[in-house]
N, C-alpha and C positions, 0 to 999 in steps of 0.2 A: 540717507537713513540706511539703505541696503549695505553700503560699504562699511559703515560703522558697526552694523550687526555682524557682517562677515568677519570683521576684525576682532570683535569680541569673542566669536566662536573659535577663531584660530588661536586665541590666547588661552583658551580652556585647556586643562591638562587632565588626562584620564587618571593620573596618579594622585590628584589632589584629594580625592575622597572616593569611597566605594560608589561606583557608578551603576545606575540601573540601565541594563542593556537596551530595553525597549525604549526608554526615554531618549537615550543617546541616538538610537537608530531613527527615531521619529523627528528629533528636533535639532540635530547638530550637523547637518550638511552644510559645508562651508560655502558652496556656490550652487545656485539653481537658475542661472541666467542662460538663456539659449537664443539671444538676439542675433548673434552672428557666429561665424565659424570658430573664432577664438573663444567666445563665451561657451560654445558647445564643448570645446576641448576641455576647458576648465571644469565644466559641469561633469564630464565623464571622469576626469581625474579626481574630483571631489567625491564622487560616488565610490570609486575604487578605494580611496582613502578611508571613507566611512566604514565600508565593509571590513577592511583590515583592522580598524580600531575596534569594531564590535567583536570581532573574533578574539581579540586580545583581552577583553574584559573577563575577569575571573568569575567563578561561581560565587554567589553571595554567601557569606559565612553563616547566615541564619537558615539557609536552605536545608541543610541536613536535618536540623531539628524539625522543620516543617514536614519534611518527607517522612520522618518517623511518626509524626502525628497523623499523617495521611494514611500510613499503613495501619495504624491502630484503629482509626475510624473506619477503614474499609472492612477490617475483620469484625468490628462491632456490628456492622449491618449485614454480616453473613457473606461477604464477598470472598471469593477465592482469587489469589493473586499469582501471577506468573511473570517471569522475566522474558522480554522479547529483545533480541539483539539485531541491529541492522546488518545486512550483508554487504551493503555498499554505503550509499548516502541516502538521506531522507530529507524531503522538503514538504512541510505542511503549511498551507496558507500562502502559497506562491502568488496567487492572484489577489491577495489583500492589498488595500490601499497603503501607500507609503511614498516616501521621497525617492525611493530607488526604482520605481515602476514595478517592483516585485515585493513580496512580503514574506513574513515568517511568523508563525503562531508562537507567541511568547507569553509566559505566565505574567499576568498583570502586576502581581506583587513582587515576584522574585526574578522576573526577567529570564527564566530558563525556557527552552523550547519544550513543548509537550504536544501530544497527539489528542485532540478532542475525542471524547467518547462518541460523539455523533459521527465522526469520520470512521471510526472502527465499526460502528453499527451499520452505517451505510455500505461500507466495504463488504461486510459479511452478508448483508441482505442481497447486494448485487451478485456476489459470488454464488449464493444459493440459487438465485434466479437463473443464472447463466449455466451452471454446471451440475446441479443436483437433479436427480431423476424425478419425474412425476409433476403433474400440474399443481400439486400441493405447494410446491416451492416457487411457482411463478408469481410475477407481480406485473401489474399494468398501472404505471404511475399516471398515465394520461387520464385514465378513468377511475383512479383511486381504488383499484381492486387488487387484492392479494389472495393467493391460494391459502388453504387452511393452515399449512405448516408455516408459511411466511407470516401470516397474521398472528399466529400463536406466539412465535418466537420474537418477531420484530415489531408487532403492533400495527395498528391502523390509525386513521384520523379520529376514530371514535373511541378506541380502546388502546391502552398501553400494552407493550409486549411483555412476555414473561421474563425477559432477561434485561438487566440494567448493564449498560456498557459505560464504565467510568473513564475519565480522562487518564491517559497513560503518561506518567511523569518520569523524567530521566533519573536514574540512580545517581546519588551524589558522587561526584568524582569519576563517573564512568561514562561520560559523554563529552563531545567536542563540537564546536561550531567550525565549519569549513568555508573557506572562500571559494565560490563557484562562479561560472561565467556562461551566459548565453551569448551567442555571437551570430545573429541573423545577418546573412550576406546580401540580402536583397530587400532592404527596408521599404523602398518605394513600392515594389511589387506586392509585398505582403501587406502594405498599408492601403492597398486598393487603387493605386495609381495605374494609369493605362500602360506605362512603360513595362516591357517584358523584362524578366531577370537577365542580367548580362555579366560577363566575366569582369568587366571594369567597375562594377558596383562596389561601393565602399562598405565594408562590414561595420556594424555599430555594436561594440561590446557592451553587454549589460550585466553588471555584477549582481550576484545574489548570494544568499546564505543557505547552506545546507547543514545537516546534522549527521553525526555518527555516534553510536553508543548503544547503551542498554536502557530499556524503559520498563516500568512496572505496569503490567496490564491487569485490570481487575474486572471481573464479572460477578454479578450477584442476582439471585431471584428477585423479581419485583416485590416491593413491600406488600406483605399480606398474602403472598402467593406461594403455594407449596408445589414446586415443580414435579411433574411425573418423572419416573425413573428414566434416565438417559437424556433428558432435555438439556441440562447444563453441559453434559459431555458433548452433546451434539453442537451446542453453541461454540464451545472451545475448539472442536474439530474443524468446524466451518471457518472460524476465524484463523486458525493455524494454516489451513489450505490457502485462504485468501491472502494472508500476509506473505506467504512463501511464493505464490504463483502470480498474484496480481499486483501486490504492493499497495501501500497507503500513501495518500498525499498527491503531490504534483509530479509530472514528468515520469510517470510509471512506465510509459511506452519506451523510455530511454533507460530503463532499469532502476530508476530511483524507487525507494520505498519498500523494497523487499526486506522482510524480517523473518527471523526464526524464533519460535517459542522454545524455551528450555525443555529438555527431555522430560517426558512424563506429563506435560501440561495438557496435551491433546489426546491422551489415552482415554479409551472408553467406547461406548457404542456410537456408531454413526447414525445419522438420520435414517429411519426405516428399520432400525433395530438390529442391523448386522454389525457384528464386532469388527472393528477396523484397527484396533490397537496394534496388531501384529503385522500390519501391512508393510511389505518390504519396500525399500527405496526404488527397486526396479519396477515394482507394480505401480507405484505412484508416478514414476516417470512415464510409463506406458499410458496411464490414464490421461496425463497431461497432453501427451502427443495425440491421443485419440480425439480429444476435444476440438482440435483444430484440423483434423484429417479430412481430406477430400476423397470422394469415391475413386477418382482416377489414380490416387496415391496408395490405394489399399494393398495391391499386390506388392509394391515396393516396400511398404510398411512391414508386411509379413516376412519378406526376405531379409530386410535390414535388422529387424528385431526378433528373428527366429530364436536365437539362443536365449534371449531374455524371457520370451513367452514360454518356451519349453521348460524353463527352470521354475516357473510359477507353481504354487500349490493349487489344489482343486478349488478352494474358495476364491482365490485370486483369479484363477482362470474364468470362473463363473462371472466374477465382477467385470473382467475385461470384456467378456462376451456380451454382457448386458450393456456396457458402455458403447460397444460397436453397434448393437441393435438400436440404442437410443439415438445414435447419429445416423440411422438408416443406412448403414454400411453393409448390412448382411441381407438386404432385401432381394437379392438375385442369386439363388442357389446355383444356377447354371454357370454364372461367372466364377463362382467359387470352385466348381468342379474343373473348369478350364484352367484356373490358376494351379490347381493341384497337379494337373497333367503336365504343365509346362515346367514345374520346378519341384524337385524332390523335397527340399527343405520346407517349402510352403505347404506341400502335402502333409508333412509330419505335423506342422503347426495346426493345420485345419483339422486333421484327424484327432489331435490331442484336445482340441476345443470342441470336438463332436459336430463339426460343421460339414464334413463330407463322409 
């Protein structure tokens, strides 16, 4: 029975008809037998072949018309839309069930990859919790508690948030699937076996699918809700920071999922009422560095980034100073005075920031 099924699958031809990518990915693996070494080899080859086939499937002809309807429907409910472009590769739904041991979130009808609105909302909420100032942005998922700003923007179990995050669809003709590869070198060790990792272990290549391209992101006020001034701009700004610095989807620690919103999408007031539209790239880079800075690295940070810091405007200097205070990096004035004595450039930086 198995051999006859495998034979039937091998005789199928992708060019026979317009093929649904999700259906092909879920149902047309030629071999899934792992009884012995040869069977495992065939299984690996079959998975690589399946990934290559799925990459070659074209975008459905009807998708462009659906995408236009989606845009019109978004505007009808008061949503603002912006384009977001991947900086590298993106993979959403990597942990989903499938014949490849890895997954990819695909549209059920059209088979195109998309980013669920829940993923974008969760990313923005997490970013606000980790990086924005004040207890109002904190969340405690273990106790189902959120700060005032978190609850207002993203909602709670009892009440929906003020902003709706829609699914992000790829722009017709402006995206591509890519063949990618995981290659764990010590499968027994990572699988929980007692054997330690060794140089003679055999790697096990695991193929998976990733995406590049441009997606349409849409946010709207919740139905029946009139957002206060600055709230929607804050949501866009947080999402822009989160996409650029954290990334959405899987393997973000390896650089996957970073995206850039088109120019002008994230302009407006930042949370807390301070205008951030004119923030320079240098200032944003400094803030990103400060968020992971250790106290023992502070003096080296001032030396290395002196020229950038001295070039900041007064408002950005104040913002950088507040970020350093939030990280408890300015709690010892005596250390700051000693830094200023040891290095003239550091002294200029600290004097410009009003710290000595």
